[in-house]
Backbone as CSV, one residue per row, in Angstrom:
resi,resn,N_x,N_y,N_z,CA_x,CA_y,CA_z,C_x,C_y,C_z
1,MET,146.820,6.374,174.338,147.573,5.166,174.630,147.954,5.174,176.113
2,LEU,147.740,4.051,176.748,148.029,3.940,178.173,149.414,3.321,178.348
3,ASN,150.376,4.139,178.765,151.710,3.613,179.023,151.874,3.411,180.525
4,SER,153.039,2.951,180.923,153.253,2.612,182.332,153.178,3.840,183.244
5,ARG,153.637,4.990,182.776,153.586,6.196,183.612,152.140,6.645,183.844
6,ARG,151.368,6.619,182.790,149.959,7.015,182.919,149.196,6.040,183.814
7,LEU,149.479,4.773,183.631,148.811,3.757,184.448,149.191,3.915,185.926
8,ALA,150.465,4.169,186.178,150.910,4.367,187.558,150.266,5.609,188.171
9,LEU,150.218,6.675,187.414,149.593,7.910,187.889,148.112,7.686,188.156
10,LEU,147.439,6.987,187.258,146.027,6.671,187.457,145.835,5.811,188.706
11,GLY,146.697,4.830,188.893,146.606,3.955,190.061,146.784,4.703,191.365
12,VAL,147.741,5.603,191.399,147.983,6.383,192.620,146.781,7.279,192.926
13,LEU,146.263,7.954,191.904,145.125,8.840,192.138,143.865,8.069,192.513
14,VAL,143.676,6.892,191.927,142.530,6.046,192.292,142.651,5.622,193.753
15,ALA,143.854,5.196,194.161,144.058,4.771,195.549,143.801,5.922,196.517
16,VAL,144.357,7.087,196.215,144.164,8.248,197.083,142.686,8.618,197.150
17,ASN,142.045,8.666,195.986,140.644,9.079,195.961,139.726,8.055,196.618
18,SER,140.072,6.781,196.554,139.270,5.760,197.229,139.309,5.952,198.738
19,VAL,140.474,6.265,199.256,140.600,6.521,200.693,139.887,7.822,201.058
20,VAL,140.028,8.835,200.222,139.356,10.109,200.462,137.840,9.900,200.490
21,ARG,137.336,9.075,199.586,135.899,8.817,199.553,135.440,8.080,200.810
22,ILE,136.231,7.137,201.255,135.876,6.386,202.465,135.866,7.307,203.677
23,MET,136.790,8.258,203.713,136.874,9.184,204.850,135.763,10.230,204.820
24,GLY,135.143,10.426,203.661,134.035,11.377,203.566,132.841,10.857,204.336
25,VAL,132.065,11.765,204.853,130.950,11.358,205.695,129.798,10.769,204.902
26,GLY,129.572,11.216,203.673,128.497,10.669,202.858,127.107,10.972,203.391
27,ILE,127.006,11.891,204.331,125.711,12.260,204.889,125.239,13.539,204.208
28,ALA,123.991,13.548,203.823,123.383,14.705,203.159,124.175,15.120,201.924
29,GLY,124.727,14.150,201.225,125.440,14.426,199.995,126.849,14.953,200.164
30,MET,127.353,15.029,201.384,128.705,15.546,201.604,129.723,14.482,201.218
31,GLU,130.006,14.439,199.932,130.917,13.441,199.391,132.205,14.123,198.958
32,THR,133.318,13.501,199.292,134.615,14.141,199.075,135.320,13.692,197.792
33,ALA,134.875,12.637,197.164,135.623,12.047,196.049,135.551,12.853,194.760
34,PHE,134.536,13.662,194.600,134.328,14.289,193.298,135.302,15.417,193.004
35,ALA,135.852,16.035,194.023,136.810,17.116,193.783,138.031,16.593,193.030
36,LEU,138.593,15.470,193.459,139.773,14.926,192.781,139.421,14.375,191.403
37,ILE,138.241,13.811,191.248,137.808,13.331,189.930,137.746,14.507,188.953
38,ILE,137.166,15.607,189.399,137.048,16.786,188.534,138.421,17.388,188.240
39,ILE,139.253,17.535,189.247,140.586,18.115,189.026,141.438,17.188,188.160
40,GLY,141.354,15.875,188.396,142.095,14.922,187.564,141.663,14.973,186.114
41,GLY,140.360,15.046,185.874,139.863,15.160,184.499,140.267,16.478,183.859
42,PHE,140.297,17.529,184.665,140.695,18.842,184.165,142.164,18.850,183.740
43,VAL,143.029,18.300,184.577,144.470,18.345,184.302,144.868,17.337,183.223
44,PHE,144.364,16.111,183.320,144.847,15.034,182.451,143.944,14.710,181.268
45,GLY,142.795,15.315,181.191,141.917,15.119,180.051,140.703,14.255,180.364
46,SER,139.787,14.271,179.429,138.483,13.634,179.611,138.555,12.134,179.832
47,ARG,139.336,11.445,179.018,139.401,9.977,179.158,140.021,9.579,180.495
48,PHE,141.047,10.289,180.899,141.666,10.023,182.194,140.668,10.308,183.315
49,GLY,139.937,11.424,183.204,138.939,11.771,184.210,137.841,10.736,184.321
50,ALA,137.395,10.227,183.179,136.362,9.184,183.198,136.891,7.920,183.872
51,SER,138.117,7.543,183.554,138.718,6.356,184.180,138.913,6.569,185.671
52,LEU,139.398,7.744,186.052,139.595,8.053,187.465,138.270,8.009,188.217
53,GLY,137.224,8.555,187.630,135.910,8.545,188.266,135.399,7.130,188.506
54,ALA,135.395,6.323,187.458,134.859,4.968,187.573,135.700,4.103,188.505
55,LEU,137.009,4.143,188.350,137.869,3.277,189.155,137.907,3.690,190.623
56,SER,137.812,4.999,190.904,137.775,5.465,192.296,136.524,4.955,193.000
57,ILE,135.396,5.086,192.328,134.129,4.637,192.918,134.135,3.117,193.068
58,LEU,134.633,2.413,192.062,134.684,0.951,192.124,135.589,0.482,193.259
59,ALA,136.787,1.052,193.358,137.734,0.628,194.404,137.166,0.898,195.796
60,SER,136.593,2.063,196.000,136.053,2.360,197.335,134.849,1.476,197.640
61,ALA,134.052,1.145,196.638,132.909,0.247,196.857,133.380,-1.154,197.221
62,LEU,134.435,-1.619,196.581,134.961,-2.948,196.894,135.573,-2.983,198.290
63,ILE,136.232,-1.900,198.672,136.866,-1.842,199.997,135.815,-1.816,201.104
64,THR,134.757,-1.045,200.896,133.760,-0.862,201.952,132.597,-1.842,201.880
65,GLY,132.528,-2.629,200.832,131.384,-3.523,200.660,130.166,-2.792,200.130
66,GLY,130.390,-1.684,199.482,129.288,-0.889,198.936,128.884,-1.310,197.547
67,VAL,128.853,-2.620,197.322,128.500,-3.142,196.008,127.023,-3.509,196.035
68,GLY,126.307,-3.023,195.068,124.892,-3.326,194.972,124.397,-2.955,193.583
69,PRO,123.089,-3.010,193.368,122.554,-2.715,192.034,122.786,-1.275,191.603
70,TRP,123.132,-0.398,192.541,123.396,1.004,192.229,124.801,1.224,191.685
71,LEU,125.718,0.289,191.917,127.122,0.502,191.573,127.355,0.773,190.086
72,PRO,126.766,0.021,189.159,126.994,0.351,187.744,126.556,1.774,187.393
73,PHE,125.487,2.235,188.019,125.016,3.590,187.753,125.965,4.623,188.363
74,GLN,126.525,4.316,189.539,127.526,5.206,190.133,128.759,5.288,189.236
75,LEU,129.165,4.145,188.696,130.348,4.126,187.829,130.119,4.972,186.581
76,LEU,128.986,4.770,185.941,128.687,5.530,184.721,128.538,7.016,185.011
77,ALA,127.845,7.341,186.092,127.646,8.757,186.433,128.964,9.432,186.804
78,SER,129.831,8.731,187.536,131.122,9.334,187.889,132.038,9.432,186.657
79,MET,131.864,8.539,185.707,132.599,8.664,184.443,132.174,9.932,183.706
80,VAL,130.885,10.218,183.702,130.377,11.434,183.061,130.986,12.670,183.729
81,VAL,131.048,12.665,185.057,131.625,13.789,185.799,133.099,13.972,185.421
82,GLY,133.875,12.901,185.449,135.293,12.989,185.114,135.531,13.363,183.667
83,PHE,134.711,12.830,182.771,134.855,13.127,181.344,134.591,14.608,181.076
84,GLY,133.521,15.123,181.641,133.165,16.522,181.407,134.191,17.507,181.934
85,ALA,134.905,17.122,182.981,135.910,18.022,183.566,137.030,18.335,182.585
86,GLY,137.267,17.463,181.636,138.303,17.705,180.643,137.996,18.864,179.714
87,PHE,136.767,19.334,179.723,136.358,20.424,178.839,136.280,21.783,179.538
88,VAL,136.625,21.822,180.825,136.622,23.098,181.553,137.795,23.926,181.031
89,PRO,137.545,25.177,180.645,138.627,26.008,180.104,139.707,26.312,181.145
90,ARG,140.930,26.481,180.679,142.073,26.747,181.559,142.050,28.160,182.136
91,ARG,141.468,29.081,181.424,141.438,30.469,181.890,140.490,30.583,183.078
92,HIS,140.935,31.203,184.138,140.148,31.346,185.377,139.630,29.977,185.826
93,PHE,140.539,29.020,185.904,140.138,27.632,186.106,139.423,27.368,187.425
94,LEU,139.747,28.105,188.479,139.041,27.875,189.750,137.559,28.217,189.638
95,VAL,137.262,29.281,188.934,135.859,29.643,188.711,135.197,28.579,187.835
96,GLY,135.872,28.190,186.769,135.325,27.164,185.874,135.125,25.835,186.573
97,LEU,136.108,25.422,187.363,135.981,24.151,188.089,134.875,24.215,189.131
98,SER,134.725,25.351,189.780,133.671,25.506,190.781,132.291,25.444,190.138
99,LEU,132.129,26.147,189.038,130.845,26.089,188.324,130.565,24.677,187.817
100,TYR,131.602,24.034,187.297,131.427,22.662,186.835,131.105,21.724,187.991
101,ALA,131.681,21.957,189.162,131.398,21.134,190.331,129.923,21.198,190.698
102,VAL,129.356,22.384,190.658,127.929,22.533,190.962,127.089,21.822,189.907
103,LEU,127.371,22.098,188.643,126.614,21.485,187.550,126.726,19.959,187.585
104,SER,127.936,19.457,187.720,128.129,17.998,187.679,127.556,17.311,188.916
105,SER,127.485,18.006,190.042,126.872,17.426,191.236,125.397,17.146,190.993
106,PHE,124.726,18.063,190.340,123.305,17.860,190.048,123.099,16.869,188.906
107,ILE,124.017,16.841,187.947,123.923,15.846,186.875,124.142,14.448,187.448
108,TYR,125.158,14.294,188.281,125.415,13.009,188.925,124.192,12.563,189.727
109,GLY,123.654,13.461,190.511,122.484,13.130,191.319,121.287,12.749,190.472
110,ALA,121.067,13.475,189.388,119.938,13.156,188.504,120.130,11.789,187.859
111,LEU,121.341,11.497,187.416,121.597,10.184,186.811,121.405,9.063,187.835
112,MET,121.811,9.311,189.067,121.652,8.291,190.111,120.186,8.105,190.498
113,THR,119.436,9.169,190.526,118.029,9.076,190.897,117.196,8.534,189.742
114,PHE,117.619,8.825,188.533,116.830,8.450,187.354,116.600,6.944,187.257
115,TRP,117.591,6.153,187.632,117.429,4.702,187.485,116.407,4.148,188.476
116,THR,116.184,4.811,189.581,115.216,4.311,190.561,113.803,4.810,190.302
117,TRP,113.683,5.893,189.607,112.393,6.547,189.444,111.308,5.646,188.859
118,PRO,111.494,5.049,187.685,110.410,4.219,187.146,110.175,2.938,187.959
119,LEU,111.193,2.484,188.668,111.084,1.216,189.386,110.372,1.323,190.722
120,PHE,110.621,2.386,191.462,110.180,2.454,192.847,108.956,3.317,193.108
121,VAL,108.535,4.107,192.154,107.402,4.988,192.396,106.081,4.282,192.152
122,GLY,106.060,3.371,191.213,104.795,2.744,190.845,104.156,3.505,189.696
123,ALA,103.026,3.019,189.251,102.413,3.586,188.052,101.271,4.547,188.334
124,ASN,100.830,4.651,189.549,99.602,5.401,189.801,99.779,6.571,190.755
125,SER,100.862,7.297,190.638,101.038,8.468,191.491,101.252,9.702,190.624
126,SER,101.218,10.849,191.244,101.383,12.101,190.503,102.824,12.333,190.069
127,ILE,103.751,11.506,190.566,105.161,11.661,190.173,105.673,10.447,189.408
128,SER,104.774,9.561,188.992,105.168,8.370,188.240,105.625,8.732,186.839
129,PHE,106.511,7.914,186.309,106.913,8.028,184.920,105.737,7.629,184.050
130,LEU,105.423,8.429,183.045,104.343,8.124,182.111,104.954,7.623,180.816
131,GLN,104.718,6.378,180.501,105.338,5.777,179.326,104.977,6.525,178.051
132,ASP,103.753,6.958,177.932,103.332,7.689,176.738,103.243,9.190,176.984
133,GLY,103.789,9.646,178.098,103.723,11.064,178.443,104.691,11.899,177.636
134,ALA,104.395,13.174,177.561,105.276,14.113,176.867,106.566,14.285,177.666
135,PHE,107.628,14.649,176.963,108.925,14.837,177.609,108.829,15.854,178.736
136,THR,108.184,16.988,178.475,108.101,18.037,179.486,107.304,17.579,180.703
137,GLU,106.258,16.811,180.487,105.465,16.311,181.610,106.283,15.341,182.464
138,ASN,107.010,14.430,181.809,107.857,13.498,182.549,109.014,14.218,183.232
139,LEU,109.562,15.238,182.600,110.627,16.018,183.233,110.108,16.681,184.511
140,TRP,108.932,17.266,184.455,108.344,17.896,185.638,108.106,16.858,186.736
141,ARG,107.621,15.687,186.368,107.385,14.624,187.339,108.713,14.164,187.963
142,PHE,109.761,14.098,187.152,111.075,13.709,187.676,111.598,14.744,188.668
143,VAL,111.452,16.021,188.347,111.886,17.076,189.263,111.113,16.970,190.576
144,GLN,109.823,16.705,190.499,109.035,16.514,191.725,109.530,15.299,192.505
145,PHE,109.845,14.218,191.797,110.384,13.023,192.452,111.692,13.353,193.159
146,GLU,112.576,14.096,192.500,113.839,14.517,193.101,113.586,15.345,194.363
147,PHE,112.601,16.222,194.301,112.282,17.064,195.449,111.718,16.237,196.596
148,TYR,110.757,15.384,196.311,110.087,14.610,197.363,111.005,13.575,198.013
149,THR,111.915,13.021,197.257,112.797,11.994,197.805,114.042,12.573,198.476
150,GLY,114.234,13.869,198.383,115.408,14.497,198.987,116.623,14.487,198.095
151,GLY,116.464,14.054,196.847,117.597,14.007,195.928,118.228,15.364,195.703
152,LEU,117.409,16.391,195.583,117.953,17.736,195.374,118.747,18.209,196.585
153,LEU,118.324,17.792,197.782,119.069,18.137,198.993,120.440,17.469,198.984
154,TRP,120.484,16.184,198.622,121.760,15.468,198.527,122.660,16.087,197.467
155,ASP,122.070,16.449,196.329,122.852,17.048,195.255,123.413,18.401,195.684
156,THR,122.641,19.148,196.444,123.114,20.436,196.958,124.275,20.232,197.927
157,GLY,124.168,19.244,198.797,125.275,18.929,199.710,126.532,18.530,198.950
158,ARG,126.363,17.720,197.900,127.503,17.306,197.069,128.111,18.515,196.375
159,ALA,127.270,19.418,195.867,127.762,20.608,195.173,128.543,21.512,196.128
160,ILE,128.028,21.699,197.328,128.712,22.553,198.311,130.044,21.945,198.722
161,THR,130.039,20.642,199.027,131.272,19.969,199.448,132.323,20.001,198.349
162,THR,131.925,19.634,197.139,132.876,19.574,196.026,133.426,20.958,195.698
163,THR,132.553,21.950,195.651,132.997,23.309,195.352,133.931,23.833,196.437
164,THR,133.599,23.580,197.686,134.449,24.026,198.794,135.832,23.393,198.702
165,LEU,135.880,22.090,198.449,137.183,21.412,198.327,137.984,21.956,197.147
166,ILE,137.315,22.226,196.047,138.019,22.773,194.881,138.553,24.170,195.193
167,LEU,137.757,24.982,195.855,138.218,26.330,196.186,139.355,26.305,197.198
168,LEU,139.330,25.346,198.137,140.377,25.266,199.152,141.670,24.660,198.616
169,MET,141.550,23.622,197.799,142.742,22.864,197.386,142.998,22.866,195.893
170,GLY,142.093,23.423,195.122,142.172,23.323,193.670,143.431,23.877,193.060
171,LYS,143.812,25.079,193.458,144.995,25.708,192.869,146.241,24.880,193.149
172,ALA,146.404,24.433,194.387,147.576,23.633,194.747,147.560,22.287,194.026
173,LEU,146.398,21.634,193.980,146.328,20.324,193.318,146.576,20.431,191.817
174,VAL,146.014,21.454,191.193,146.249,21.632,189.758,147.729,21.870,189.495
175,THR,148.381,22.679,190.325,149.817,22.938,190.167,150.625,21.649,190.323
176,ILE,150.321,20.880,191.358,151.036,19.618,191.606,150.812,18.628,190.471
177,LEU,149.557,18.481,190.044,149.259,17.510,188.988,149.777,17.975,187.633
178,ASP,149.780,19.289,187.384,150.404,19.800,186.151,151.890,19.459,186.126
179,ARG,152.556,19.611,187.277,153.975,19.274,187.372,154.189,17.777,187.139
180,ALA,153.310,16.966,187.720,153.411,15.517,187.514,153.175,15.161,186.052
181,ALA,152.257,15.853,185.414,151.989,15.602,183.995,153.193,15.970,183.133
182,THR,153.844,17.068,183.472,155.028,17.489,182.726,156.162,16.485,182.901
183,ARG,156.383,16.065,184.134,157.473,15.110,184.397,157.196,13.744,183.785
184,ALA,155.936,13.375,183.721,155.600,12.065,183.144,155.397,12.153,181.638
185,ASP,155.594,13.367,181.071,155.397,13.583,179.646,153.989,13.112,179.259
186,PHE,153.025,13.592,180.000,151.641,13.159,179.855,150.926,14.085,178.879
187,ALA,150.409,13.512,177.839,149.534,14.235,176.914,148.442,13.264,176.496
188,GLU,147.193,13.718,176.568,146.098,12.807,176.229,146.209,12.425,174.766
189,ALA,146.265,11.119,174.540,146.424,10.629,173.163,145.094,10.528,172.470
């Protein structure tokens, strides 16, 4: 259930993360927004993390004019990242969040690249999607597409940036947000 305290907390974190995303360089996958999405999902739960992910990306896209056919896919992929963060175990959380940051960076990148793959490659190349092809063959072709287009490089940059931010600020942010959750009597319904 979304009450006024949860909504206010979500609004503040979305606003902060939208500005953080705008301030990120966005070059070679160095994106800054995912650290707060992951930490928010970790502290407040999966549904909150999914909402924080989607709304942060949407708000920053509206502010910067970054609206295009890719935006729905960014929203869905960032929701997946925020949702999954709610399942990171509390024990040794910095290690868990760091590992999740790496994994989710590549999942986000794959989801973002996947929507362009069948559309932009064409039907007659060695990396084209094969409609009647076996799953393993299409998976191999997708990995090659990710490699040739530089997607894996961007995902690696995102993984390094997100993991670094979590290692630098994660403990403090988790402590602050845990305190905010306690004061707001926040429990995922």
